[in-house]
PDB file with SEQRES, HELIX, SHEET and CRYST1 records, atoms N, CA, C and O in Angstrom:
SEQRES   1 A   70  UNK UNK UNK UNK UNK UNK UNK UNK UNK UNK UNK UNK UNK          
SEQRES   2 A   70  UNK UNK UNK UNK UNK UNK UNK UNK UNK UNK UNK UNK UNK          
SEQRES   3 A   70  UNK UNK UNK UNK UNK UNK UNK UNK UNK UNK UNK UNK UNK          
SEQRES   4 A   70  UNK UNK UNK UNK UNK UNK UNK UNK UNK UNK UNK UNK UNK          
SEQRES   5 A   70  UNK UNK UNK UNK UNK UNK UNK UNK UNK UNK UNK UNK UNK          
SEQRES   6 A   70  UNK UNK UNK UNK UNK                                          
HELIX    1 AA1 UNK A   11  UNK A   15  5                                   5    
HELIX    2 AA2 UNK A   23  UNK A   34  1                                  12    
HELIX    3 AA3 UNK A   48  UNK A   62  1                                  15    
CRYST1    1.000    1.000    1.000  90.00  90.00  90.00 P 1           1          
ATOM      1  N   UNK A   1       7.069 -44.055 -33.684  1.00  0.00           N  
ATOM      2  CA  UNK A   1       7.829 -42.763 -33.202  1.00  0.00           C  
ATOM      3  C   UNK A   1       6.851 -41.661 -33.432  1.00  0.00           C  
ATOM      4  O   UNK A   1       6.250 -41.527 -34.497  1.00  0.00           O  
ATOM      5  N   UNK A   2       6.706 -40.850 -32.365  1.00  0.00           N  
ATOM      6  CA  UNK A   2       5.829 -39.683 -32.470  1.00  0.00           C  
ATOM      7  C   UNK A   2       6.567 -38.430 -32.887  1.00  0.00           C  
ATOM      8  O   UNK A   2       7.653 -38.183 -32.361  1.00  0.00           O  
ATOM      9  N   UNK A   3       6.117 -37.726 -33.680  1.00  0.00           N  
ATOM     10  CA  UNK A   3       6.793 -36.512 -34.171  1.00  0.00           C  
ATOM     11  C   UNK A   3       5.923 -35.286 -33.694  1.00  0.00           C  
ATOM     12  O   UNK A   3       4.708 -35.258 -33.894  1.00  0.00           O  
ATOM     13  N   UNK A   4       6.571 -34.328 -33.088  1.00  0.00           N  
ATOM     14  CA  UNK A   4       5.849 -33.077 -32.542  1.00  0.00           C  
ATOM     15  C   UNK A   4       5.074 -32.456 -33.654  1.00  0.00           C  
ATOM     16  O   UNK A   4       5.546 -32.361 -34.787  1.00  0.00           O  
ATOM     17  N   UNK A   5       3.859 -32.024 -33.325  1.00  0.00           N  
ATOM     18  CA  UNK A   5       3.131 -31.294 -34.234  1.00  0.00           C  
ATOM     19  C   UNK A   5       3.544 -29.906 -34.289  1.00  0.00           C  
ATOM     20  O   UNK A   5       3.884 -29.314 -33.265  1.00  0.00           O  
ATOM     21  N   UNK A   6       3.531 -29.313 -35.520  1.00  0.00           N  
ATOM     22  CA  UNK A   6       3.961 -27.892 -35.632  1.00  0.00           C  
ATOM     23  C   UNK A   6       2.896 -27.013 -34.894  1.00  0.00           C  
ATOM     24  O   UNK A   6       1.690 -27.259 -34.947  1.00  0.00           O  
ATOM     25  N   UNK A   7       3.435 -25.985 -34.213  1.00  0.00           N  
ATOM     26  CA  UNK A   7       2.505 -25.041 -33.493  1.00  0.00           C  
ATOM     27  C   UNK A   7       2.068 -23.978 -34.516  1.00  0.00           C  
ATOM     28  O   UNK A   7       2.850 -23.559 -35.370  1.00  0.00           O  
ATOM     29  N   UNK A   8       0.890 -23.587 -34.414  1.00  0.00           N  
ATOM     30  CA  UNK A   8       0.282 -22.539 -35.189  1.00  0.00           C  
ATOM     31  C   UNK A   8       0.799 -21.176 -34.631  1.00  0.00           C  
ATOM     32  O   UNK A   8       0.641 -20.922 -33.437  1.00  0.00           O  
ATOM     33  N   UNK A   9       1.364 -20.363 -35.406  1.00  0.00           N  
ATOM     34  CA  UNK A   9       1.902 -19.097 -35.017  1.00  0.00           C  
ATOM     35  C   UNK A   9       0.787 -18.075 -35.360  1.00  0.00           C  
ATOM     36  O   UNK A   9       0.331 -17.936 -36.495  1.00  0.00           O  
ATOM     37  N   UNK A  10       0.390 -17.370 -34.261  1.00  0.00           N  
ATOM     38  CA  UNK A  10      -0.656 -16.280 -34.469  1.00  0.00           C  
ATOM     39  C   UNK A  10      -0.020 -15.072 -35.088  1.00  0.00           C  
ATOM     40  O   UNK A  10       1.016 -14.576 -34.646  1.00  0.00           O  
ATOM     41  N   UNK A  11      -0.690 -14.606 -36.153  1.00  0.00           N  
ATOM     42  CA  UNK A  11      -0.224 -13.522 -36.918  1.00  0.00           C  
ATOM     43  C   UNK A  11      -0.170 -12.233 -36.030  1.00  0.00           C  
ATOM     44  O   UNK A  11       0.508 -11.282 -36.418  1.00  0.00           O  
ATOM     45  N   UNK A  12      -0.830 -12.173 -34.904  1.00  0.00           N  
ATOM     46  CA  UNK A  12      -0.777 -10.957 -34.119  1.00  0.00           C  
ATOM     47  C   UNK A  12       0.581 -10.885 -33.305  1.00  0.00           C  
ATOM     48  O   UNK A  12       0.960  -9.840 -32.777  1.00  0.00           O  
ATOM     49  N   UNK A  13       1.214 -11.959 -33.250  1.00  0.00           N  
ATOM     50  CA  UNK A  13       2.603 -12.009 -32.588  1.00  0.00           C  
ATOM     51  C   UNK A  13       3.497 -11.090 -33.230  1.00  0.00           C  
ATOM     52  O   UNK A  13       4.337 -10.513 -32.538  1.00  0.00           O  
ATOM     53  N   UNK A  14       3.423 -10.873 -34.499  1.00  0.00           N  
ATOM     54  CA  UNK A  14       4.363  -9.861 -35.120  1.00  0.00           C  
ATOM     55  C   UNK A  14       4.063  -8.423 -34.659  1.00  0.00           C  
ATOM     56  O   UNK A  14       4.949  -7.573 -34.741  1.00  0.00           O  
ATOM     57  N   UNK A  15       2.932  -8.145 -34.212  1.00  0.00           N  
ATOM     58  CA  UNK A  15       2.540  -6.777 -33.850  1.00  0.00           C  
ATOM     59  C   UNK A  15       2.991  -6.545 -32.396  1.00  0.00           C  
ATOM     60  O   UNK A  15       2.972  -5.389 -31.973  1.00  0.00           O  
ATOM     61  N   UNK A  16       3.381  -7.511 -31.627  1.00  0.00           N  
ATOM     62  CA  UNK A  16       3.923  -7.239 -30.246  1.00  0.00           C  
ATOM     63  C   UNK A  16       5.273  -6.665 -30.217  1.00  0.00           C  
ATOM     64  O   UNK A  16       6.166  -7.053 -30.971  1.00  0.00           O  
ATOM     65  N   UNK A  17       5.419  -5.708 -29.315  1.00  0.00           N  
ATOM     66  CA  UNK A  17       6.754  -5.216 -29.072  1.00  0.00           C  
ATOM     67  C   UNK A  17       7.634  -6.136 -28.191  1.00  0.00           C  
ATOM     68  O   UNK A  17       7.188  -6.482 -27.097  1.00  0.00           O  
ATOM     69  N   UNK A  18       8.751  -6.517 -28.564  1.00  0.00           N  
ATOM     70  CA  UNK A  18       9.556  -7.476 -27.810  1.00  0.00           C  
ATOM     71  C   UNK A  18      10.311  -6.605 -26.723  1.00  0.00           C  
ATOM     72  O   UNK A  18      11.533  -6.464 -26.781  1.00  0.00           O  
ATOM     73  N   UNK A  19       9.585  -6.062 -25.788  1.00  0.00           N  
ATOM     74  CA  UNK A  19      10.172  -5.202 -24.730  1.00  0.00           C  
ATOM     75  C   UNK A  19       9.779  -5.823 -23.385  1.00  0.00           C  
ATOM     76  O   UNK A  19       8.600  -6.016 -23.091  1.00  0.00           O  
ATOM     77  N   UNK A  20      10.778  -6.122 -22.596  1.00  0.00           N  
ATOM     78  CA  UNK A  20      10.520  -6.659 -21.318  1.00  0.00           C  
ATOM     79  C   UNK A  20      10.223  -5.618 -20.285  1.00  0.00           C  
ATOM     80  O   UNK A  20      10.940  -4.617 -20.282  1.00  0.00           O  
ATOM     81  N   UNK A  21       9.236  -5.725 -19.387  1.00  0.00           N  
ATOM     82  CA  UNK A  21       8.956  -4.735 -18.436  1.00  0.00           C  
ATOM     83  C   UNK A  21      10.007  -4.580 -17.379  1.00  0.00           C  
ATOM     84  O   UNK A  21      10.645  -5.574 -17.031  1.00  0.00           O  
ATOM     85  N   UNK A  22      10.227  -3.437 -16.856  1.00  0.00           N  
ATOM     86  CA  UNK A  22      11.240  -3.252 -15.812  1.00  0.00           C  
ATOM     87  C   UNK A  22      10.868  -4.029 -14.523  1.00  0.00           C  
ATOM     88  O   UNK A  22       9.767  -3.824 -14.012  1.00  0.00           O  
ATOM     89  N   UNK A  23      11.718  -4.894 -13.986  1.00  0.00           N  
ATOM     90  CA  UNK A  23      11.245  -5.657 -12.756  1.00  0.00           C  
ATOM     91  C   UNK A  23      10.874  -4.778 -11.617  1.00  0.00           C  
ATOM     92  O   UNK A  23      10.001  -5.184 -10.850  1.00  0.00           O  
ATOM     93  N   UNK A  24      11.410  -3.667 -11.423  1.00  0.00           N  
ATOM     94  CA  UNK A  24      11.063  -2.818 -10.342  1.00  0.00           C  
ATOM     95  C   UNK A  24       9.731  -2.265 -10.574  1.00  0.00           C  
ATOM     96  O   UNK A  24       9.018  -2.089  -9.585  1.00  0.00           O  
ATOM     97  N   UNK A  25       9.281  -1.961 -11.758  1.00  0.00           N  
ATOM     98  CA  UNK A  25       7.925  -1.495 -12.017  1.00  0.00           C  
ATOM     99  C   UNK A  25       6.994  -2.621 -11.736  1.00  0.00           C  
ATOM    100  O   UNK A  25       5.948  -2.367 -11.137  1.00  0.00           O  
ATOM    101  N   UNK A  26       7.272  -3.884 -12.117  1.00  0.00           N  
ATOM    102  CA  UNK A  26       6.379  -4.963 -11.854  1.00  0.00           C  
ATOM    103  C   UNK A  26       6.222  -5.167 -10.369  1.00  0.00           C  
ATOM    104  O   UNK A  26       5.110  -5.384  -9.887  1.00  0.00           O  
ATOM    105  N   UNK A  27       7.299  -5.103  -9.644  1.00  0.00           N  
ATOM    106  CA  UNK A  27       7.260  -5.300  -8.144  1.00  0.00           C  
ATOM    107  C   UNK A  27       6.338  -4.206  -7.449  1.00  0.00           C  
ATOM    108  O   UNK A  27       5.532  -4.448  -6.550  1.00  0.00           O  
ATOM    109  N   UNK A  28       6.597  -2.931  -8.031  1.00  0.00           N  
ATOM    110  CA  UNK A  28       5.796  -1.827  -7.375  1.00  0.00           C  
ATOM    111  C   UNK A  28       4.305  -2.053  -7.680  1.00  0.00           C  
ATOM    112  O   UNK A  28       3.465  -1.910  -6.792  1.00  0.00           O  
ATOM    113  N   UNK A  29       3.977  -2.405  -8.931  1.00  0.00           N  
ATOM    114  CA  UNK A  29       2.582  -2.603  -9.329  1.00  0.00           C  
ATOM    115  C   UNK A  29       1.990  -3.712  -8.458  1.00  0.00           C  
ATOM    116  O   UNK A  29       0.881  -3.570  -7.942  1.00  0.00           O  
ATOM    117  N   UNK A  30       2.725  -4.817  -8.293  1.00  0.00           N  
ATOM    118  CA  UNK A  30       2.233  -6.030  -7.497  1.00  0.00           C  
ATOM    119  C   UNK A  30       1.840  -5.604  -6.099  1.00  0.00           C  
ATOM    120  O   UNK A  30       0.813  -6.010  -5.557  1.00  0.00           O  
ATOM    121  N   UNK A  31       2.779  -4.691  -5.485  1.00  0.00           N  
ATOM    122  CA  UNK A  31       2.498  -4.211  -4.124  1.00  0.00           C  
ATOM    123  C   UNK A  31       1.297  -3.343  -4.063  1.00  0.00           C  
ATOM    124  O   UNK A  31       0.424  -3.502  -3.210  1.00  0.00           O  
ATOM    125  N   UNK A  32       1.259  -2.386  -5.010  1.00  0.00           N  
ATOM    126  CA  UNK A  32       0.190  -1.468  -5.023  1.00  0.00           C  
ATOM    127  C   UNK A  32      -1.232  -2.026  -5.258  1.00  0.00           C  
ATOM    128  O   UNK A  32      -2.223  -1.605  -4.661  1.00  0.00           O  
ATOM    129  N   UNK A  33      -1.245  -2.987  -6.158  1.00  0.00           N  
ATOM    130  CA  UNK A  33      -2.458  -3.551  -6.586  1.00  0.00           C  
ATOM    131  C   UNK A  33      -2.990  -4.861  -5.788  1.00  0.00           C  
ATOM    132  O   UNK A  33      -4.171  -5.067  -5.509  1.00  0.00           O  
ATOM    133  N   UNK A  34      -1.982  -5.640  -5.498  1.00  0.00           N  
ATOM    134  CA  UNK A  34      -2.260  -7.037  -4.761  1.00  0.00           C  
ATOM    135  C   UNK A  34      -1.618  -7.116  -3.435  1.00  0.00           C  
ATOM    136  O   UNK A  34      -1.787  -8.158  -2.800  1.00  0.00           O  
ATOM    137  N   UNK A  35      -0.932  -6.206  -2.941  1.00  0.00           N  
ATOM    138  CA  UNK A  35      -0.116  -6.338  -1.686  1.00  0.00           C  
ATOM    139  C   UNK A  35       0.757  -7.570  -1.643  1.00  0.00           C  
ATOM    140  O   UNK A  35       0.841  -8.303  -0.657  1.00  0.00           O  
ATOM    141  N   UNK A  36       1.404  -7.745  -2.785  1.00  0.00           N  
ATOM    142  CA  UNK A  36       2.424  -8.750  -2.911  1.00  0.00           C  
ATOM    143  C   UNK A  36       3.820  -8.193  -2.846  1.00  0.00           C  
ATOM    144  O   UNK A  36       4.135  -7.317  -3.652  1.00  0.00           O  
ATOM    145  N   UNK A  37       4.677  -8.624  -1.959  1.00  0.00           N  
ATOM    146  CA  UNK A  37       5.979  -8.009  -1.825  1.00  0.00           C  
ATOM    147  C   UNK A  37       7.040  -8.959  -2.403  1.00  0.00           C  
ATOM    148  O   UNK A  37       7.046 -10.123  -2.004  1.00  0.00           O  
ATOM    149  N   UNK A  38       7.913  -8.559  -3.288  1.00  0.00           N  
ATOM    150  CA  UNK A  38       8.928  -9.250  -3.898  1.00  0.00           C  
ATOM    151  C   UNK A  38      10.234  -8.578  -3.624  1.00  0.00           C  
ATOM    152  O   UNK A  38      10.522  -7.600  -4.314  1.00  0.00           O  
ATOM    153  N   UNK A  39      11.094  -9.005  -2.656  1.00  0.00           N  
ATOM    154  CA  UNK A  39      12.290  -8.353  -2.429  1.00  0.00           C  
ATOM    155  C   UNK A  39      13.341  -9.390  -1.988  1.00  0.00           C  
ATOM    156  O   UNK A  39      13.003 -10.360  -1.309  1.00  0.00           O  
ATOM    157  N   UNK A  40      14.598  -9.189  -2.367  1.00  0.00           N  
ATOM    158  CA  UNK A  40      15.688  -9.954  -2.055  1.00  0.00           C  
ATOM    159  C   UNK A  40      16.335  -9.489  -0.695  1.00  0.00           C  
ATOM    160  O   UNK A  40      16.463  -8.290  -0.445  1.00  0.00           O  
ATOM    161  N   UNK A  41      16.714 -10.421   0.124  1.00  0.00           N  
ATOM    162  CA  UNK A  41      17.407 -10.066   1.389  1.00  0.00           C  
ATOM    163  C   UNK A  41      18.720  -9.322   1.099  1.00  0.00           C  
ATOM    164  O   UNK A  41      19.232  -8.594   1.950  1.00  0.00           O  
ATOM    165  N   UNK A  42      19.254  -9.517  -0.112  1.00  0.00           N  
ATOM    166  CA  UNK A  42      20.487  -8.917  -0.451  1.00  0.00           C  
ATOM    167  C   UNK A  42      20.363  -7.448  -1.019  1.00  0.00           C  
ATOM    168  O   UNK A  42      21.345  -6.786  -1.356  1.00  0.00           O  
ATOM    169  N   UNK A  43      19.028  -6.998  -1.091  1.00  0.00           N  
ATOM    170  CA  UNK A  43      18.842  -5.631  -1.524  1.00  0.00           C  
ATOM    171  C   UNK A  43      19.575  -4.598  -0.814  1.00  0.00           C  
ATOM    172  O   UNK A  43      19.425  -4.467   0.400  1.00  0.00           O  
ATOM    173  N   UNK A  44      20.403  -3.809  -1.522  1.00  0.00           N  
ATOM    174  CA  UNK A  44      21.284  -2.841  -0.873  1.00  0.00           C  
ATOM    175  C   UNK A  44      20.540  -1.658  -0.156  1.00  0.00           C  
ATOM    176  O   UNK A  44      21.125  -0.902   0.619  1.00  0.00           O  
ATOM    177  N   UNK A  45      19.186  -1.549  -0.474  1.00  0.00           N  
ATOM    178  CA  UNK A  45      18.449  -0.561   0.135  1.00  0.00           C  
ATOM    179  C   UNK A  45      18.122  -0.821   1.528  1.00  0.00           C  
ATOM    180  O   UNK A  45      17.769   0.090   2.277  1.00  0.00           O  
ATOM    181  N   UNK A  46      18.233  -2.108   1.926  1.00  0.00           N  
ATOM    182  CA  UNK A  46      17.931  -2.544   3.253  1.00  0.00           C  
ATOM    183  C   UNK A  46      19.047  -2.528   4.185  1.00  0.00           C  
ATOM    184  O   UNK A  46      20.180  -2.784   3.778  1.00  0.00           O  
ATOM    185  N   UNK A  47      18.794  -2.220   5.523  1.00  0.00           N  
ATOM    186  CA  UNK A  47      19.935  -2.327   6.514  1.00  0.00           C  
ATOM    187  C   UNK A  47      19.989  -3.816   6.978  1.00  0.00           C  
ATOM    188  O   UNK A  47      19.133  -4.625   6.621  1.00  0.00           O  
ATOM    189  N   UNK A  48      21.004  -4.129   7.767  1.00  0.00           N  
ATOM    190  CA  UNK A  48      21.143  -5.555   8.113  1.00  0.00           C  
ATOM    191  C   UNK A  48      20.043  -6.189   8.873  1.00  0.00           C  
ATOM    192  O   UNK A  48      19.758  -7.368   8.665  1.00  0.00           O  
ATOM    193  N   UNK A  49      19.368  -5.422   9.802  1.00  0.00           N  
ATOM    194  CA  UNK A  49      18.286  -5.836  10.492  1.00  0.00           C  
ATOM    195  C   UNK A  49      17.108  -6.289   9.481  1.00  0.00           C  
ATOM    196  O   UNK A  49      16.547  -7.375   9.626  1.00  0.00           O  
ATOM    197  N   UNK A  50      16.814  -5.500   8.581  1.00  0.00           N  
ATOM    198  CA  UNK A  50      15.757  -5.791   7.562  1.00  0.00           C  
ATOM    199  C   UNK A  50      16.141  -6.952   6.744  1.00  0.00           C  
ATOM    200  O   UNK A  50      15.288  -7.820   6.556  1.00  0.00           O  
ATOM    201  N   UNK A  51      17.307  -7.082   6.235  1.00  0.00           N  
ATOM    202  CA  UNK A  51      17.787  -8.266   5.561  1.00  0.00           C  
ATOM    203  C   UNK A  51      17.682  -9.489   6.392  1.00  0.00           C  
ATOM    204  O   UNK A  51      17.243 -10.523   5.887  1.00  0.00           O  
ATOM    205  N   UNK A  52      18.032  -9.445   7.557  1.00  0.00           N  
ATOM    206  CA  UNK A  52      17.892 -10.609   8.425  1.00  0.00           C  
ATOM    207  C   UNK A  52      16.483 -11.009   8.715  1.00  0.00           C  
ATOM    208  O   UNK A  52      16.185 -12.197   8.843  1.00  0.00           O  
ATOM    209  N   UNK A  53      15.556  -9.983   8.828  1.00  0.00           N  
ATOM    210  CA  UNK A  53      14.143 -10.235   9.093  1.00  0.00           C  
ATOM    211  C   UNK A  53      13.586 -11.006   7.874  1.00  0.00           C  
ATOM    212  O   UNK A  53      12.817 -11.957   8.019  1.00  0.00           O  
ATOM    213  N   UNK A  54      13.991 -10.572   6.697  1.00  0.00           N  
ATOM    214  CA  UNK A  54      13.501 -11.197   5.451  1.00  0.00           C  
ATOM    215  C   UNK A  54      13.913 -12.658   5.437  1.00  0.00           C  
ATOM    216  O   UNK A  54      13.101 -13.542   5.168  1.00  0.00           O  
ATOM    217  N   UNK A  55      15.172 -12.899   5.727  1.00  0.00           N  
ATOM    218  CA  UNK A  55      15.704 -14.284   5.743  1.00  0.00           C  
ATOM    219  C   UNK A  55      14.929 -15.020   6.694  1.00  0.00           C  
ATOM    220  O   UNK A  55      14.469 -16.100   6.325  1.00  0.00           O  
ATOM    221  N   UNK A  56      14.695 -14.595   7.921  1.00  0.00           N  
ATOM    222  CA  UNK A  56      13.957 -15.270   8.911  1.00  0.00           C  
ATOM    223  C   UNK A  56      12.514 -15.649   8.489  1.00  0.00           C  
ATOM    224  O   UNK A  56      12.061 -16.763   8.749  1.00  0.00           O  
ATOM    225  N   UNK A  57      11.831 -14.745   7.863  1.00  0.00           N  
ATOM    226  CA  UNK A  57      10.544 -15.003   7.355  1.00  0.00           C  
ATOM    227  C   UNK A  57      10.564 -16.043   6.261  1.00  0.00           C  
ATOM    228  O   UNK A  57       9.769 -16.983   6.270  1.00  0.00           O  
ATOM    229  N   UNK A  58      11.472 -15.877   5.319  1.00  0.00           N  
ATOM    230  CA  UNK A  58      11.643 -16.933   4.292  1.00  0.00           C  
ATOM    231  C   UNK A  58      11.971 -18.273   4.751  1.00  0.00           C  
ATOM    232  O   UNK A  58      11.470 -19.255   4.202  1.00  0.00           O  
ATOM    233  N   UNK A  59      12.828 -18.380   5.778  1.00  0.00           N  
ATOM    234  CA  UNK A  59      13.176 -19.704   6.342  1.00  0.00           C  
ATOM    235  C   UNK A  59      11.935 -20.276   7.048  1.00  0.00           C  
ATOM    236  O   UNK A  59      11.655 -21.464   6.890  1.00  0.00           O  
ATOM    237  N   UNK A  60      11.247 -19.546   7.751  1.00  0.00           N  
ATOM    238  CA  UNK A  60      10.093 -19.969   8.470  1.00  0.00           C  
ATOM    239  C   UNK A  60       8.942 -20.491   7.501  1.00  0.00           C  
ATOM    240  O   UNK A  60       8.348 -21.536   7.766  1.00  0.00           O  
ATOM    241  N   UNK A  61       8.648 -19.740   6.380  1.00  0.00           N  
ATOM    242  CA  UNK A  61       7.685 -20.063   5.498  1.00  0.00           C  
ATOM    243  C   UNK A  61       8.029 -21.152   4.507  1.00  0.00           C  
ATOM    244  O   UNK A  61       7.164 -21.915   4.077  1.00  0.00           O  
ATOM    245  N   UNK A  62       9.403 -21.222   4.117  1.00  0.00           N  
ATOM    246  CA  UNK A  62       9.689 -22.097   2.938  1.00  0.00           C  
ATOM    247  C   UNK A  62      10.976 -22.972   3.270  1.00  0.00           C  
ATOM    248  O   UNK A  62      11.552 -23.579   2.367  1.00  0.00           O  
ATOM    249  N   UNK A  63      11.377 -23.016   4.485  1.00  0.00           N  
ATOM    250  CA  UNK A  63      12.620 -23.860   4.832  1.00  0.00           C  
ATOM    251  C   UNK A  63      13.876 -22.963   4.688  1.00  0.00           C  
ATOM    252  O   UNK A  63      13.893 -21.929   4.020  1.00  0.00           O  
ATOM    253  N   UNK A  64      14.891 -23.446   5.357  1.00  0.00           N  
ATOM    254  CA  UNK A  64      16.145 -22.804   5.421  1.00  0.00           C  
ATOM    255  C   UNK A  64      16.783 -22.535   4.095  1.00  0.00           C  
ATOM    256  O   UNK A  64      16.591 -23.363   3.204  1.00  0.00           O  
ATOM    257  N   UNK A  65      17.522 -21.478   3.851  1.00  0.00           N  
ATOM    258  CA  UNK A  65      18.145 -21.119   2.661  1.00  0.00           C  
ATOM    259  C   UNK A  65      19.258 -22.284   2.393  1.00  0.00           C  
ATOM    260  O   UNK A  65      19.907 -22.760   3.324  1.00  0.00           O  
ATOM    261  N   UNK A  66      19.406 -22.660   1.165  1.00  0.00           N  
ATOM    262  CA  UNK A  66      20.311 -23.754   0.714  1.00  0.00           C  
ATOM    263  C   UNK A  66      19.783 -25.157   1.034  1.00  0.00           C  
ATOM    264  O   UNK A  66      20.319 -26.136   0.517  1.00  0.00           O  
ATOM    265  N   UNK A  67      18.794 -25.274   1.832  1.00  0.00           N  
ATOM    266  CA  UNK A  67      18.256 -26.607   2.112  1.00  0.00           C  
ATOM    267  C   UNK A  67      17.236 -26.988   1.020  1.00  0.00           C  
ATOM    268  O   UNK A  67      16.879 -26.191   0.153  1.00  0.00           O  
ATOM    269  N   UNK A  68      16.802 -28.221   1.114  1.00  0.00           N  
ATOM    270  CA  UNK A  68      15.824 -28.717   0.128  1.00  0.00           C  
ATOM    271  C   UNK A  68      14.478 -28.174   0.549  1.00  0.00           C  
ATOM    272  O   UNK A  68      14.094 -28.257   1.716  1.00  0.00           O  
ATOM    273  N   UNK A  69      13.767 -27.619  -0.414  1.00  0.00           N  
ATOM    274  CA  UNK A  69      12.488 -27.110  -0.255  1.00  0.00           C  
ATOM    275  C   UNK A  69      11.471 -28.020  -0.961  1.00  0.00           C  
ATOM    276  O   UNK A  69      11.765 -28.596  -2.008  1.00  0.00           O  
ATOM    277  N   UNK A  70      10.307 -28.136  -0.389  1.00  0.00           N  
ATOM    278  CA  UNK A  70       9.318 -28.936  -1.027  1.00  0.00           C  
ATOM    279  C   UNK A  70       8.121 -28.851  -0.426  1.00  0.00           C  
ATOM    280  O   UNK A  70       7.164 -29.489  -0.865  1.00  0.00           O  
TER     281      UNK A  70                                                      
END                                                                             
């Protein structure tokens, strides 16, 4: 029987602040620096047409919503 090896805990880990970044800030930075857009079709800031456009693009690239993707 194999037993898991204990992991070495880095002493610097205690110095890190356990604060999660704001998701909107991460998305904004991703767009500005790498032109990566992360947005939900259910985002309330979008009108119906924009939401449907995102769904159509997602379905085309990754398969239909609710379907098996792979």
